[in-house]
C-alpha positions as CSV (number, residue, x, y, z in Angstrom):
1,M,65.5,75.4,-49.5
2,M,66.5,78.2,-51.9
3,N,64.5,81.7,-51.2
4,Q,62.1,82.9,-54.2
5,T,65.1,84.7,-56.5
6,A,64.1,88.0,-57.9
7,S,63.5,86.8,-61.7
8,Q,60.8,84.5,-60.4
9,V,59.2,87.3,-58.4
10,N,59.1,89.7,-61.0
11,N,57.1,87.3,-63.2
12,I,54.4,86.7,-60.1
13,V,50.5,87.4,-61.7
14,V,47.8,87.7,-59.0
15,N,44.5,86.5,-60.4
16,E,42.4,87.2,-56.6
17,I,42.5,88.7,-53.7
18,R,40.0,89.0,-51.1
19,L,39.7,91.6,-48.4
20,S,37.7,91.5,-45.6
21,L,37.6,94.9,-43.4
22,I,36.4,94.2,-39.6
23,Q,35.4,96.7,-37.3
24,F,33.7,96.7,-34.0
25,M,31.0,99.4,-32.5
26,P,30.4,98.9,-29.2
27,A,27.6,100.2,-26.8
28,M,28.5,99.4,-23.5
29,G,26.9,102.6,-21.9
30,L,23.6,101.0,-23.1
31,L,24.0,97.7,-21.3
32,R,26.1,98.6,-18.2
33,P,23.4,100.7,-16.4
34,L,20.4,98.6,-14.0
35,K,18.0,100.7,-16.0
36,R,17.7,99.8,-19.2
37,A,17.7,102.3,-22.0
38,T,15.0,102.8,-24.7
39,I,16.3,101.4,-28.1
40,P,14.4,100.1,-31.2
41,F,16.3,96.6,-30.6
42,S,15.8,96.6,-26.8
43,F,16.0,92.9,-27.0
44,L,19.5,93.4,-26.8
45,L,20.0,94.7,-23.3
46,N,18.3,92.0,-21.8
47,G,19.7,88.4,-21.7
48,S,16.3,86.6,-21.5
49,Q,14.9,88.4,-24.5
50,F,17.9,87.9,-26.5
51,Q,17.7,84.1,-26.2
52,T,13.7,84.3,-27.2
53,E,14.8,86.1,-30.6
54,F,17.7,83.8,-31.2
55,A,15.0,81.0,-30.9
56,D,12.8,82.9,-33.3
57,A,15.9,83.3,-35.6
58,L,16.5,79.6,-35.2
59,N,12.8,78.9,-36.4
60,G,13.4,81.2,-39.6
61,G,11.5,84.1,-38.4
62,G,12.4,87.9,-39.2
63,Q,14.9,89.7,-40.1
64,L,17.5,88.4,-37.7
65,R,19.1,84.8,-38.3
66,P,22.0,82.6,-36.8
67,P,25.1,83.5,-38.2
68,W,25.9,80.2,-39.8
69,R,23.0,80.3,-41.7
70,D,24.7,81.1,-44.9
71,S,27.4,78.8,-44.2
72,Y,30.0,81.9,-44.5
73,G,32.6,80.8,-41.7
74,K,30.9,77.8,-41.8
75,L,33.9,75.8,-40.0
76,F,34.4,78.3,-37.2
77,W,31.1,77.8,-36.4
78,A,31.3,74.1,-36.8
79,R,34.3,74.0,-34.3
80,Y,33.0,76.6,-32.0
81,L,29.2,75.6,-31.6
82,P,28.6,72.1,-32.9
83,K,25.4,71.8,-34.8
84,E,24.0,69.2,-31.7
85,S,24.9,72.3,-29.3
86,R,23.0,75.2,-31.3
87,T,20.0,75.4,-29.0
88,A,19.2,79.3,-28.0
89,D,20.4,78.8,-24.2
90,Q,23.7,77.2,-25.6
91,S,24.0,80.1,-28.1
92,W,23.5,83.1,-25.6
93,R,26.2,80.7,-23.0
94,S,28.5,80.9,-25.9
95,L,28.0,84.7,-27.0
96,V,26.8,83.9,-30.2
97,P,25.6,86.7,-32.0
98,L,22.4,87.3,-34.1
99,Y,23.4,88.1,-38.1
100,Y,21.5,91.1,-39.2
101,E,20.2,91.6,-42.8
102,F,20.7,95.5,-43.1
103,D,19.0,97.1,-45.3
104,Q,22.5,98.9,-47.2
105,R,21.0,101.0,-50.2
106,E,21.3,104.3,-48.4
107,V,25.0,103.7,-48.1
108,G,25.9,101.9,-51.6
109,L,29.0,100.3,-52.2
110,P,30.6,102.1,-55.1
111,L,33.2,99.4,-56.2
112,P,32.1,98.1,-59.5
113,E,35.5,96.8,-59.7
114,C,35.0,94.2,-56.8
115,D,32.5,91.4,-55.4
116,A,31.5,93.3,-52.2
117,Q,29.4,91.8,-49.1
118,V,28.3,93.5,-46.3
119,R,27.8,91.6,-42.9
120,T,26.5,92.6,-39.6
121,Y,26.5,91.2,-36.3
122,L,24.3,92.5,-33.5
123,Y,25.9,91.4,-29.9
124,P,24.4,92.9,-26.4
125,W,27.2,94.7,-26.1
126,G,27.8,96.5,-29.6
127,I,27.3,95.9,-33.6
128,G,30.3,94.1,-35.3
129,V,30.6,94.7,-39.4
130,I,32.5,92.6,-42.2
131,V,32.7,94.4,-45.3
132,D,34.1,91.4,-48.0
133,F,35.9,92.0,-51.7
134,G,36.7,89.9,-54.1
135,C,39.3,91.8,-56.4
136,P,40.1,90.1,-59.7
137,G,43.1,90.3,-61.6
138,P,45.2,89.4,-63.7
139,R,47.6,91.8,-62.3
140,P,51.6,91.8,-61.6
141,L,52.3,91.2,-57.8
142,F,52.7,95.1,-57.3
143,D,49.8,96.3,-59.3
144,A,47.6,94.1,-57.3
145,V,49.0,95.5,-54.0
146,D,48.5,99.2,-55.2
147,H,45.1,98.2,-56.3
148,T,43.7,96.5,-52.8
149,F,45.3,99.9,-51.2
150,E,42.8,101.8,-53.5
151,I,40.4,99.2,-52.4
152,Q,40.9,99.2,-48.6
153,R,41.0,103.2,-49.0
154,K,37.2,102.9,-50.3
155,G,36.3,100.7,-48.0
156,K,37.2,102.3,-45.2
157,A,34.9,104.9,-46.2
158,V,31.8,102.9,-47.0
159,L,32.2,101.0,-43.3
160,Q,32.0,104.4,-41.7
161,L,28.6,105.3,-43.6
162,I,27.6,101.5,-42.7
163,L,28.3,101.8,-38.7
164,K,26.4,105.4,-39.1
165,A,23.4,103.7,-40.4
166,L,23.4,101.1,-38.2
167,R,23.7,103.1,-34.8
168,T,20.4,105.1,-35.9
169,A,18.5,101.7,-37.1
170,V,19.7,99.4,-34.1
171,Y,20.0,102.1,-31.5
172,A,18.2,105.1,-32.5
173,D,21.5,107.7,-31.9
174,A,21.4,106.8,-28.0
175,S,24.7,105.2,-28.0
176,T,27.5,107.5,-29.0
177,E,30.4,105.4,-28.8
178,E,33.5,105.0,-31.2
179,A,34.2,102.2,-33.3
180,G,37.2,100.4,-32.2
181,D,40.3,100.3,-34.8
182,L,40.0,98.3,-38.1
183,F,41.1,95.1,-38.7
184,S,41.9,93.7,-42.2
185,V,42.3,90.4,-43.6
186,V,43.7,89.8,-46.9
187,T,44.0,86.5,-48.7
188,V,45.7,85.8,-52.1
189,T,43.7,83.2,-53.4
190,D,45.1,83.0,-56.8
191,A,48.5,84.0,-58.7
192,T,50.9,82.3,-61.0
193,G,54.7,82.3,-61.0
194,V,55.3,81.1,-57.6
195,S,56.2,78.1,-56.0
196,S,55.2,76.6,-52.6
197,D,58.6,75.1,-52.1
198,A,60.6,78.1,-51.7
199,P,60.3,80.2,-48.5
200,V,59.7,83.7,-48.4
201,D,62.6,85.6,-48.9
202,P,62.8,88.1,-46.1
203,T,64.0,90.8,-48.3
204,G,62.6,89.7,-51.7
205,D,59.3,91.5,-52.9
206,I,56.5,88.6,-52.0
207,R,57.9,90.0,-48.2
208,R,57.3,93.7,-49.6
209,A,54.0,93.2,-50.7
210,L,53.1,90.9,-47.1
211,E,54.1,94.6,-45.3
212,A,52.6,96.6,-47.3
213,L,48.9,94.7,-46.7
214,V,49.8,94.2,-43.1
215,G,50.7,97.7,-42.7
216,W,49.1,100.1,-45.0
217,N,51.4,102.3,-45.3
218,P,51.6,104.3,-48.7
219,L,55.2,104.4,-49.1
220,W,55.2,100.5,-48.7
221,R,57.7,100.5,-51.6
222,K,60.4,102.3,-50.0
223,I,60.2,101.4,-46.3
224,P,63.0,99.1,-44.8
225,L,62.2,95.6,-43.8
226,G,62.4,94.1,-40.5
227,Q,62.8,91.1,-39.7
228,L,60.2,88.4,-41.4
229,M,59.6,86.0,-38.0
230,T,58.3,89.3,-36.1
231,G,55.3,89.0,-38.3
232,S,55.1,85.6,-38.7
233,I,51.9,83.7,-36.8
234,S,51.6,80.1,-36.4
235,I,50.0,77.8,-38.8
236,R,49.7,73.7,-38.7
237,P,52.5,72.0,-40.6
238,S,52.6,73.6,-44.3
239,P,54.9,74.0,-47.4
240,P,57.9,76.2,-46.9
241,G,56.4,78.9,-48.9
242,H,53.3,79.1,-46.7
243,I,53.1,82.3,-44.2
244,L,50.3,84.1,-42.5
245,Y,51.7,87.3,-41.7
246,G,50.0,89.9,-39.5
247,D,50.6,92.4,-36.9
248,E,48.1,93.9,-33.8
249,R,45.6,94.7,-36.5
250,S,45.9,93.0,-39.7
251,R,46.6,89.6,-41.3
252,V,47.8,88.2,-44.5
253,V,47.4,85.0,-46.0
254,W,49.9,83.8,-48.6
255,F,49.4,80.2,-49.5
256,P,50.4,79.1,-53.0
257,E,50.2,75.8,-52.7
258,E,46.4,76.4,-52.2
259,F,46.2,78.4,-55.4
260,R,43.4,77.7,-57.7
261,S,46.2,77.8,-60.5
262,T,48.4,75.5,-58.8
263,S,45.9,72.8,-58.0
264,P,43.1,73.1,-60.4
265,A,41.8,69.7,-59.7
266,R,41.1,69.9,-56.1
267,Y,38.9,71.7,-54.5
268,P,38.9,75.6,-55.5
269,H,37.3,77.4,-52.9
270,T,40.1,76.3,-50.4
271,L,41.5,79.4,-49.7
272,S,37.9,81.7,-49.9
273,C,36.7,79.5,-47.2
274,Y,40.1,79.8,-44.8
275,H,39.4,83.6,-45.9
276,Q,36.0,83.4,-44.3
277,N,36.8,81.5,-41.0
278,L,39.8,83.6,-40.4
279,T,37.4,86.7,-41.0
280,I,34.5,85.5,-38.5
281,A,36.7,84.3,-35.9
282,S,38.8,87.9,-36.2
283,L,35.6,89.7,-35.6
284,H,34.4,87.6,-32.7
285,A,37.7,87.4,-31.1
286,E,37.7,91.3,-31.5
287,S,33.9,91.8,-30.1
288,L,34.7,89.3,-27.3
289,C,38.2,91.4,-26.2
290,Q,36.2,94.5,-26.3
291,I,33.9,93.7,-23.4
292,A,37.0,91.9,-21.6
293,R,38.8,95.3,-21.7
294,D,35.6,97.3,-20.8
295,A,34.7,94.9,-17.5
296,S,38.4,95.5,-16.8
297,A,38.2,99.2,-16.8
298,Q,35.2,99.1,-14.8
299,W,36.3,96.9,-12.1
300,Q,39.5,98.9,-11.9
301,L,37.1,101.8,-11.2
302,K,34.6,100.5,-8.7
303,H,35.8,97.1,-7.6
304,S,32.2,96.0,-7.4
305,W,30.0,94.8,-9.9
306,T,26.9,95.6,-8.2
307,S,25.7,99.0,-10.0
308,F,25.9,96.8,-13.4
309,S,23.1,95.2,-15.3
310,A,23.0,91.3,-14.9
311,T,23.2,91.2,-18.6
312,Y,26.3,93.3,-18.4
313,H,27.6,90.6,-16.0
314,D,27.0,88.0,-17.4
315,C,28.1,88.9,-20.9
316,A,31.4,89.8,-19.2
317,R,31.9,86.7,-17.4
318,L,31.2,84.6,-20.4
319,A,33.5,86.4,-22.7
320,A,36.0,85.8,-20.3
321,G,35.5,82.0,-19.8
322,I,35.5,82.2,-23.5
323,L,38.8,84.0,-24.3
324,G,40.5,81.5,-22.3
325,R,39.2,78.5,-24.0
326,L,39.6,80.6,-27.6
327,H,43.4,81.2,-26.0
328,G,44.1,77.6,-25.3
329,R,46.3,76.3,-22.8
330,K,50.3,75.3,-22.7
331,E,51.8,72.5,-21.3
332,G,51.4,72.2,-17.3
333,E,54.6,72.5,-15.3
334,S,54.7,68.9,-15.0
335,G,54.9,68.2,-18.8
336,K,51.6,66.6,-19.0
337,K,49.2,68.1,-21.4
338,K,46.0,69.3,-19.9
339,P,43.0,68.8,-22.1
340,K,42.3,70.8,-25.0
341,P,38.9,72.8,-24.7
342,K,36.5,72.3,-27.4
343,T,36.3,75.1,-29.7
344,Y,37.7,76.6,-32.5
345,R,41.9,77.4,-32.2
346,S,44.5,78.9,-34.5
347,G,47.4,80.8,-33.9
348,S,45.8,84.0,-35.4
349,V,43.1,84.0,-32.7
350,R,45.9,83.1,-30.5
351,T,47.7,85.9,-31.3
352,Q,44.6,88.5,-31.4
353,I,43.7,88.1,-27.8
354,L,47.2,88.6,-26.2
355,V,47.2,91.7,-27.9
356,Y,44.8,92.3,-24.8
357,Q,45.9,90.1,-22.3
358,E,46.6,92.7,-19.3
359,D,42.8,93.2,-20.0
360,V,41.5,90.1,-20.4
361,N,43.4,88.9,-17.3
362,I,42.0,91.3,-15.1
363,A,38.5,90.4,-15.9
364,R,39.3,86.5,-15.8
365,T,40.8,86.8,-12.1
366,N,37.6,89.2,-10.9
367,L,34.9,87.1,-12.7
368,L,35.6,83.5,-13.0
369,I,35.5,81.1,-10.4
370,P,38.1,79.7,-9.8
371,P,40.3,82.7,-10.9
372,S,42.4,82.0,-14.3
373,A,44.8,84.3,-15.9
374,L,45.5,83.4,-19.5
375,D,49.1,81.6,-20.0
376,A,51.4,84.0,-21.8
């Protein structure tokens, strides 16, 4: 199969791109101590009180709600915690966060050219935030990339304002821990002038656009391109022109067969739904990896859990187990397949977890019974 030619690439027009910026702000220092800190959302630091709040949220009360209530990331949550298991107790065992309807009027979203939404998730050990942007076209491919760069730049500034406001609202500034590195997900949801039958040319313009939206390098038009497969992440069997591209902190989805203009008679929101599922999966995996990394550091420092709160220990232990299920298992040495855990699984999440593999393994070998390390 021939790759996309230069003349074909030059005719590509992007009709819509979705960009999600993801950041997790930890508050491990509030959760670790045996003596609980005094904060506005004090239930976050106590497992039984968190479950009580979650039960209220399941019943539709208050400003908190379950994360699946508005169908964002519907497939992820359906596979991660099926409807029949959605009790307060099982949600706690699965470390499901509470969705917080945060008032954003003070920070604003000064991006009139895009549809923007903010989603906030409360975990006992920190706060996860997603800022979603829907950026309409039409724009030529490289112009669409430039525009997405501009949205990403403005979005990062807005995200920092949101995190600052959340720190005050949730913790009364009792936590001063810095937010983790930004994670981004970009999905081209519609474009014309491209074939799903043609593999991405490793040296062509589509590849350069993908590299730009992964690396966020302002010199993206001039940087040399490395091996295409280095950034390719495993996906289910798909047309030759499909690719999920990424690095440690970013993903780009390029699935031309699912573009709205390619198949107008089919369900028009396939890629938007895929984007939502990938985004919420990335946030949740990041939050679990963050507490696993912290637990690893604390274990190497103290070699004991006695000086930590029961809630911190429970969250770290549960996260270590869940990360193994999300990561998945390979075949055993005997060649027989081990049973697959019943949860959401994807090549993207597996790749994301492996970035933290050393810390996750330290947490798993010192918190789980029996101890167990991740497969490579």
